N, C-alpha and C positions, 0 to 999 in steps of 0.2 A: 451347775455341774452335777447337782444331785439327781438330775433327770437322766444322766448317763447310766445305762443298765450295768449292774454288777459292781462297777468300780467307781460310781459317782461319789459316794461318801468318802472314799479314800482320796479321791482327787481334791475334794473340798478341804479335807484335813491337810493335804499337802500344800494347797494354795494358802490356807490360813496360817500355816506354820504352827499349828496346834489344834486343840479341840474347840476353840471358839475364836471370835475376832478379838485380837489383842495387839500389843505393840508390834509384834513381828508382822502381822497382817498389814498394819498401817505403813510400816517401813517398806514392805515389799511393793505395795500399790503406789506409794509415793515415789519410789525409785522407778517404777514402771512409767508413771506420768512424766517423770524427769527424762526418761530415756526415749520416749516416743517422739518428741520434737526432733531429735537427732536422726531417727529413722525417716521422718518426713523430709528432712533436709537431704538425706541420701537419695530418697526417691525423686526429689526435685532435680538433683544432679543427674540422675539417670535419665530423667525426662529431657533435660537440656542436651545430654549426649546423643540420645536418639533423635532429637529434633535437628541437631546439626548433621547427623548421619543421613537421615531420610528426608528432611525438609518438612515444612508445614503442609497441611491439607488445604483445600479451598472449599467454598460453599457448594460446589457441584459434586465434590467427593471423588473427582477424577485425579489420580496421581500422575503427575508428569513433571519432567525436569525443564520444561520450557516456560518462559515468561515468569520467572521467579524474581523476587526482590529481596534485598538484604534485610536482616533483622533490625539492624541499627542504621538510621534513626526511625524508620517507619513504625515498626512494631514496638520499639522502646517507648516512643511518645504515646502510642495507642494504649499500651499496658499501664503507663503512668497515669494516663487520664482515667482509666477504670479504677486504679488503686486509689486515686484522690477522691473519686466519687464515693467509694466504699468507706474510706476513712472519714469523710464528712458525715455520713449517716452513723457510723460507729461512734464518733466523738459526740454527735448530737444525742444519741441514746445515753451514752455514759454521763454526759454533762447535765441533761435535762430530764431524762426518763430512765434512771438507773434501775428501777424496779419494775418497769413495764413488762419485760419478758420473763420476770421471775415469778415465784410463787410465795404467797403469804405464809405458808407452812414452814418456809425456810427460816423464819424468825422465831419459831417455837424452840424452846430449849430442848436439846437432844436428850432422849430418855430411852435407854436400851429395852425397857419393859413396855413401852407404848409406841405403837406405830400410828402415824397420822392417818385418819380415816380416808383422806383424799389427797394423795401425793402422787405425782406423775413425773415422768422424765422431762427433759427439756423439749421444746416445741419441735425441734428437728428430728427427734426420735418418735414422736407421737404416732405417725402412720404405721410404723412397724410395731409399736407397742400395742396399737389397736388390733393388729393381726395376731400378735402373740397371745393376748388375753381372750381373743374370740374363740380359741380352741380350748375346750374344757380339760383336756389331758395335758399334763405338764410337758412330757417328752414330745407329744404331738405338736404342741404350740411352738417349741423350740425348733423342731424340724421344719414346720411351715414357715417360721420366721426366717430361717436360713435359706429356704427355697425362694422366699420373696426377694431376698437380696441377691442370691446367686443367679436367678433368672435374668436379672438385668445385664449380667456379664455375657449372656448367650446371644443377645440381640445383634452384635456386629458380625457374628458368624452364621446367622441364619440365611442372609441373602448371598447369592452367588453372583449377583449382578455387579458390574464394575461401578455403577453409579448407585451409591447406597442411601444418600439423604432423601428426605421426603419432599424435595422441591417440586418434583415432577410426578408425585404420587398423591393424588387427592384423597384416595381411600385411606392411605396410611396416616395422613394428617388427622383424619377423624379419630382413629384409634389413639393417636398421640394425645389429643385433647381429652379423650375419655380417660386415659391414664392420668393426666394432670388432675382432673376433677376427682378421680377416685383417691388419689393421694391426699388432696385437700380435705375431702370428706372423712377419710380415715384418720387424718390428723385431728380433725375436730372431734371425732368420736373417741380418739385416744385420750383426750383431756376430760372426758365425761366420766361420771361414776360407773362402776361395774354393775349396772342394773338395766332392767328393761325400760324403754325399747332400745337403749344404746348398744346392749350386748347383741341383740338380734340384728341390728343394722350393721354392726361390725362384722358379724358372720356373713351377712349378705354381700357387703362390699369386698370382703376378703375373697369370696368366691368369684365375684366380678373382676377383681384384680387379676386373678390367675386366668380366667376365661378371656380377658382382654389380650393376654400374651398368646393364648392358643389361637385366637382369631387373627392376630397380627402375623403369627408364624404361617398360618395357612394362606393368608392374603399375600404375603411376600413370596412364598413358594409358587403360588399360582401365577402371580405377576411375572416372576422370573422365568417360569416355564413358558409363558405366553410370549415374553420378550425374546427369549432365545429361539423359540420356534419360528417367530416372525422373521 
């Protein structure tokens, strides 16, 4: 929040509930963590409501009211199968490899005056963490980080074609796998120290990350224009 021009420091004091991290800060963020699961439950209910109103999509991406099947028992059994597989892996990690995805610095006694030299977010945040720290400017890094997330929300609205999936678009499949590999490489770089050559590679792959979306956008627009013209 300190990166926000003019009012950043005031926002930080308001979030902290004082001039430093104290009991008020911990109570506020604990309450936020307690409240968020209820927000997620509300979003799940909204999803179920819209699902019953509009129906599910299909692999071809063509929305139609013909040849539909009921949710129960077909999708109920399918979803339970997926949930059981995820629970097996989750219980396996918890029971036999509880520290595998953690960090050794988490076992260092907390000290407000000492920051661990190499501490990183959880693995699922690492790609965006690499993008954030690849920008030397604090405000610029936050802006680029937000753009990297928000740009994902624009993809469904780029194509004007009725069939949106990549099943029949070989070129789009290429850009999809480029995106997957860029995310994997950025995640690997996000776990590395902030030094060369990791910093330069993070900057390079951040540029490629955004260029990939530019190429995807141009490719989709050209294909849609050609399809509609034909």
